[in-house]
C-alpha positions in Angstrom: 7.9 11.8 3.5 9.3 8.5 4.8 6.6 5.9 4.6 6.0 2.7 6.9 5.5 0.3 4.3 3.4 -2.2 6.4 0.8 0.5 7.1 0.6 1.1 3.3 0.2 -2.9 2.6 -2.5 -2.8 5.2 -4.4 0.1 3.8 -4.2 -1.1 0.1 -5.5 -4.6 1.5 -8.3 -3.1 2.8 -9.1 -1.2 0.5 -9.1 -4.2 -2.2 -11.2 -6.3 0.4 -13.6 -3.7 0.6 -14.1 -3.3 -3.2 -14.2 -6.8 -3.9 -16.9 -7.5 -1.1 -19.2 -5.0 -3.4 -18.0 -6.9 -6.4 -18.9 -10.4 -5.2 -22.7 -10.2 -5.4 -22.1 -9.9 -9.3 -19.4 -12.2 -9.7 -20.7 -15.2 -7.2 -24.3 -14.6 -7.5 -26.1 -13.0 -4.4 -26.6 -16.5 -2.9 -23.1 -17.4 -2.8 -22.3 -13.7 -1.4 -24.9 -13.8 1.5 -23.6 -16.9 2.3 -20.2 -15.7 2.9 -21.6 -12.4 4.8 -23.4 -14.4 7.1 -20.0 -16.1 7.8 -17.9 -13.0 7.7 -18.8 -9.5 6.8 -15.6 -8.3 4.7 -16.9 -5.0 4.2 -16.7 -4.3 8.0 -13.5 -6.3 8.1 -11.6 -3.7 5.7 -13.2 -0.7 7.5 -12.1 -1.9 10.7 -8.7 -2.2 9.6 -8.6 1.1 8.0 -9.5 2.3 11.6 -6.7 0.4 13.6 -4.4 2.1 11.1 -6.0 5.8 11.2 -5.9 5.2 15.5 -2.4 4.3 14.9 -0.8 6.6 13.0 -3.1 9.9 13.3 -2.3 10.9 17.0 1.4 10.0 16.0 1.4 12.7 13.4 -0.2 15.5 15.4 2.3 14.7 18.4 5.0 14.7 16.3 4.6 18.3 15.1 3.1 19.8 18.2 0.9 21.6 16.0 -2.8 21.6 15.4 -2.8 24.4 12.6 -0.5 22.3 10.4 -2.2 19.2 12.0 -6.0 20.3 10.3 -4.9 22.0 7.6 -3.2 18.6 6.2 -5.9 16.4 7.4 -8.7 18.8 5.7 -6.6 18.9 2.6 -5.8 15.2 2.7 -9.4 14.0 2.7 -11.9 16.9 1.2 -10.1 17.1 -2.3 -10.4 13.4 -3.3 -13.7 13.1 -1.5 -15.0 16.4 -3.3 -14.1 14.5 -6.6 -15.9 11.5 -5.6 -18.9 13.6 -4.9 -18.4 15.3 -8.6 -18.2 11.9 -9.9 -21.2 10.6 -8.6 -23.3 13.7 -9.4 -22.3 13.4 -13.0 -23.2 10.0 -13.2 -26.8 10.6 -11.7 -27.1 13.6 -14.0 -26.4 10.7 -16.8 -29.4 8.5 -15.3 -26.5 5.9 -14.5 -26.8 6.2 -10.6 -29.4 7.3 -8.2 -28.8 9.5 -5.5 -30.4 8.6 -1.9 -33.8 10.2 -1.2 -33.1 12.1 1.8 -31.2 14.8 -0.7 -34.5 15.9 -1.8 -36.4 14.9 1.5 -33.9 16.3 3.9 -31.5 18.8 1.9 -30.6 20.9 4.6 -29.9 17.8 6.5 -28.1 16.1 3.6 -25.7 18.7 2.6 -24.7 19.9 5.9 -24.0 15.9 6.6 -21.7 15.9 3.3 -19.9 19.3 4.2 -18.8 18.2 7.6 -18.5 14.7 6.6 -20.8 13.4 9.9 -23.8 12.6 7.4 -24.0 9.0 8.8 -24.2 9.7 12.6 -26.8 12.7 11.6 -28.8 9.9 10.1 -28.7 10.8 6.4 -27.1 8.7 3.9 -24.0 9.8 2.1 -24.4 10.1 -2.1 -21.9 7.2 -1.8 -22.3 4.1 0.8 -18.6 4.1 1.8 -18.6 7.7 3.0 -20.0 7.0 6.1 -16.7 5.5 7.5 -15.6 9.4 7.0 -18.0 10.4 9.7 -16.0 7.8 12.2 -12.6 9.2 10.7 -13.8 13.0 11.7 -15.4 12.3 14.9 -11.6 10.5 15.8 -9.8 13.4 14.7 -11.9 15.8 16.5 -11.6 14.0 19.5 -8.0 13.7 19.2 -7.7 17.1 18.4 -9.8 18.2 21.7 -7.5 15.6 24.0 -4.6 17.1 22.9 -5.5 20.8 23.4 -6.7 19.7 27.4 -3.3 17.8 27.3 -5.4 14.5 27.9 -3.8 12.7 24.9 -1.8 10.2 26.5 -5.5 8.8 27.8 -5.8 6.2 24.8 -6.2 3.1 26.9 -9.3 4.6 28.9 -11.2 5.9 25.6 -10.7 2.3 24.0 -11.7 0.8 27.2 -14.5 3.4 28.6 -16.3 3.1 24.7 -16.2 -0.4 25.0 -17.5 -0.8 28.2 -20.4 1.8 27.0 -21.2 0.0 24.4 -21.5 -3.1 26.3 -24.2 -1.2 28.4 -26.0 -0.3 25.7 -27.3 3.6 24.2 -29.8 5.2 22.8 -29.9 4.9 18.7 -31.7 7.8 17.6 -31.3 10.6 20.7 -30.6 13.6 18.1 -32.2 12.3 15.1 -35.5 10.6 15.7 -37.3 13.0 13.2 -36.6 15.1 10.1 -36.5 18.1 12.3 -35.0 16.8 15.0 -32.1 15.8 12.2 -31.8 19.2 10.5 -31.5 21.2 13.9 -28.9 18.5 15.0 -27.0 19.2 11.3 -27.2 23.0 12.0 -26.0 23.1 15.3 -23.0 20.2 14.9 -21.7 22.5 11.4 -21.7 25.4 13.4 -19.7 24.2 16.5 -17.6 22.2 14.1 -16.9 25.4 11.8 -16.1 27.5 15.0 -13.6 24.8 16.3 -11.7 24.2 12.9 -11.2 27.9 12.9 -9.6 28.0 15.9 -7.4 25.0 15.2 -6.3 26.3 11.7 -5.6 30.1 12.7 -3.5 28.5 15.8 -6.1 30.5 18.3 -6.6 27.6 20.7 -8.9 27.9 24.1 -9.6 25.1 25.9 -13.5 25.7 25.0 -12.4 24.7 21.6 -11.0 21.4 22.8 -14.0 20.8 25.0 -16.2 21.6 21.8 -14.0 19.4 19.6 -14.7 16.7 22.4 -18.3 17.5 22.5 -18.6 15.7 19.0 -18.5 12.4 20.6 -22.4 12.8 21.4 -23.0 11.9 17.7 -21.8 8.5 17.9 -22.8 7.4 21.6 -26.5 8.8 21.2 -27.1 9.1 17.4 -25.2 6.2 16.0 -28.4 4.5 14.3 -30.7 7.7 13.7 -32.3 6.0 10.6 -32.3 3.0 8.7 -30.4 4.7 5.9 -27.1 4.8 7.7 -24.2 2.1 8.1 -23.9 1.3 11.9 -26.3 -1.2 13.2 -26.5 0.7 16.5 -25.3 3.6 18.9 -23.4 0.7 20.7 -21.6 -0.5 17.4 -20.7 3.0 16.2 -19.1 3.5 19.9 -17.1 0.5 19.4 -15.6 1.4 15.9 -14.4 4.5 17.3 -13.1 2.4 20.1 -10.9 0.1 17.7 -9.5 3.5 16.5 -8.4 3.8 20.1 -7.2 0.7 20.2 -4.9 1.5 17.2 -3.5 4.1 19.3 -2.8 1.8 22.4 -1.0 -0.4 19.9 1.5 2.3 19.0 1.8 3.3 22.6 3.0 0.0 23.7 5.2 -0.4 20.9 7.1 2.7 22.2 6.9 1.5 25.7 4.4 4.8 26.8 2.0 2.0 27.7 2.8 -1.2 29.9 2.4 -4.4 28.0 -0.3 -5.7 30.7 -2.4 -2.8 30.7 -2.4 -2.6 26.9 -2.9 -6.2 26.5 -6.3 -6.1 28.8 -7.7 -3.3 26.9 -6.7 -4.4 23.3 -8.5 -7.9 24.5 -11.6 -6.1 26.0 -12.0 -4.2 22.5 -11.5 -7.3 20.8 -14.1 -9.0 23.0 -16.3 -6.1 22.4 -15.9 -6.0 18.4 -17.3 -9.8 18.7 -20.0 -8.8 20.4 -21.1 -5.6 18.4 -20.0 -6.9 14.8 -19.2 -10.3 14.8 -16.7 -12.9 16.3 -15.4 -13.8 12.8 -14.8 -10.1 12.2 -12.7 -9.5 15.2 -10.9 -12.8 14.9 -9.8 -11.9 11.1 -9.5 -7.8 12.0 -6.9 -9.2 14.9 -5.0 -12.0 13.1 -4.6 -9.5 10.1 -3.1 -6.7 11.9 -1.0 -8.8 14.0 0.8 -10.5 11.0 1.2 -7.3 9.1 2.9 -5.9 12.6 4.9 -8.7 12.7 6.3 -8.5 9.2 6.8 -4.9 9.4 10.6 -5.0 9.5 10.5 -7.2 6.2 10.3 -5.8 2.5 6.4 -5.1 1.2 5.6 -6.0 -2.2 5.6 -2.9 -4.2 2.1 -4.1 -5.5 0.6 -3.4 -1.9 2.8 -0.3 -1.3 1.4 0.9 -4.4 -2.2 0.0 -3.5 -1.9 1.6 -0.2 -0.7 4.9 -1.8 -4.0 4.8 -3.9 -6.0 3.1 -1.3 -8.2 6.2 -0.1 -9.0 7.2 -3.9 -9.9 3.3 -4.6 -12.2 3.5 -1.5 -14.0 6.4 -2.7 -14.7 5.7 -6.5 -14.8 2.1 -6.8 -18.6 2.5 -6.6 -19.3 4.8 -9.2 -17.0 2.5 -11.5 -18.7 -0.7 -10.5 -22.3 1.1 -11.1 -21.2 2.8 -14.7 -19.6 -0.6 -15.6 -22.8 -2.8 -14.8 -24.5 -0.5 -17.3 -22.0 -1.6 -20.2 -22.2 -5.6 -19.8 -23.7 -8.1 -17.6 -20.9 -10.7 -18.1 -19.8 -11.3 -14.9 -16.0 -11.9 -15.9 -16.2 -8.9 -18.4 -17.6 -6.7 -15.2 -14.5 -8.2 -13.3 -12.0 -7.0 -15.6 -13.4 -4.0 -16.7 -13.9 -3.0 -12.9 -10.5 -4.0 -11.7 -8.5 -2.1 -14.3 -10.9 1.1 -14.4 -10.9 1.5 -10.5 -7.2 1.1 -10.3 -7.0 3.5 -13.2 -9.4 6.3 -11.7 -7.7 5.7 -8.2 -4.4 6.0 -9.6 -5.6 9.3 -11.6 -7.2 10.7 -8.3 -4.1 10.2 -6.5 -1.9 11.5 -8.8 -4.1 14.6 -9.7 -6.3 15.6 -6.7 -4.5 14.2 -3.7 -0.9 14.7 -4.0 -1.2 18.2 -5.2 -3.0 19.0 -2.1 -0.6 17.2 0.1 2.2 19.1 -1.7 0.4 22.0 -0.8 -0.2 21.0 2.9 3.5 20.6 3.2 4.2 24.2 1.9 2.5 25.9 4.7 4.4 27.7 7.4 4.0 25.9 10.7 2.9 27.8 13.7 3.9 26.5 17.2 1.0 27.1 19.6 0.3 26.5 23.2 -2.6 25.5 25.0 -3.9 28.2 28.0 0.0 29.1 28.4 1.3 25.9 28.3 3.3 24.0 25.4 1.4 21.9 23.5 4.6 20.2 21.9 5.2 16.6 23.0 8.3 14.3 22.3 8.1 13.0 19.0 8.5 9.1 18.3 8.1 7.1 15.2 8.5 8.1 11.5 6.4 10.7 9.8 3.4 8.8 8.0 0.0 10.9 6.5 -3.1 8.4 6.8 -6.5 8.5 5.6 
């Protein structure tokens, strides 16, 4: 598989920044960490870089193959094996008394379990067993929306989605319309799980209908109306949740303008609007830093990328998922900041490499061996002209 090294470098950098952000209170002290945090939230900075990369490559991957069955089986085999490994490691550490699980697993078991099953826990109002899981909720919503647009042959509407979500975020949205109480969260989780299973069944069996496309699009109501159902989730509001999805569509806009499928003026207006939205809903410093980082990486995309950054990009998903359990375990062994830093770095990179080598890669190889089934939507060819190189992303 041909990989775009500059995107690997971005993902590797983003994963390292997020891991360093979680390490910094120990190394720098809480006071210094909070001082930096109030200047720029490096956690959100790293996450938004991930979202831009996903927005850039996911629609490209789908449109290249023109095959929702292959896309979804590939996606599920790409994200679930390492995710399940992270859950297993977390449960093992919990059983050993090293790590404390979220209380909602006991108080709202059905909602929490279904949230983990669908990866939509953060948007259902429950905390994941590991905090970094919250971003997977947005990734899953983006996959479902993009697939729904593909079925409805509206996959060229990325600028409208990026701009529309930003404008909705700026107008204000309800935070807990579908999950203000435990009972409402449970009902929402059951309904969303049933709908998601139904949609993915039609996608992975190649039996597409307009209903499945519309149902896939309907999941957008979670970030728009339930983006901050409880204080246990990470998104600060539905407006912020909508804005983060807009960032993902902004990544698609960048890809489309690069390949001359969108005019530069229109793209510049949309991207400026999204950037302004991030400045308002997240923070100005984060908006500037994300834009600057992506711009520099994009400008250097034809240059040779340092091998270490490409390697970090390759293991970035496992690194992102597993660094918190490593940090918790290391802190049980020593209180020395220097020792923690060295041990955390070595153990996180080693475990991430192992996770990629023995969990992610076999699952990806299995996905590539699956037969391709070209499908049509309501009698219309679902394939679109391919462009760019093949690239798989988190």
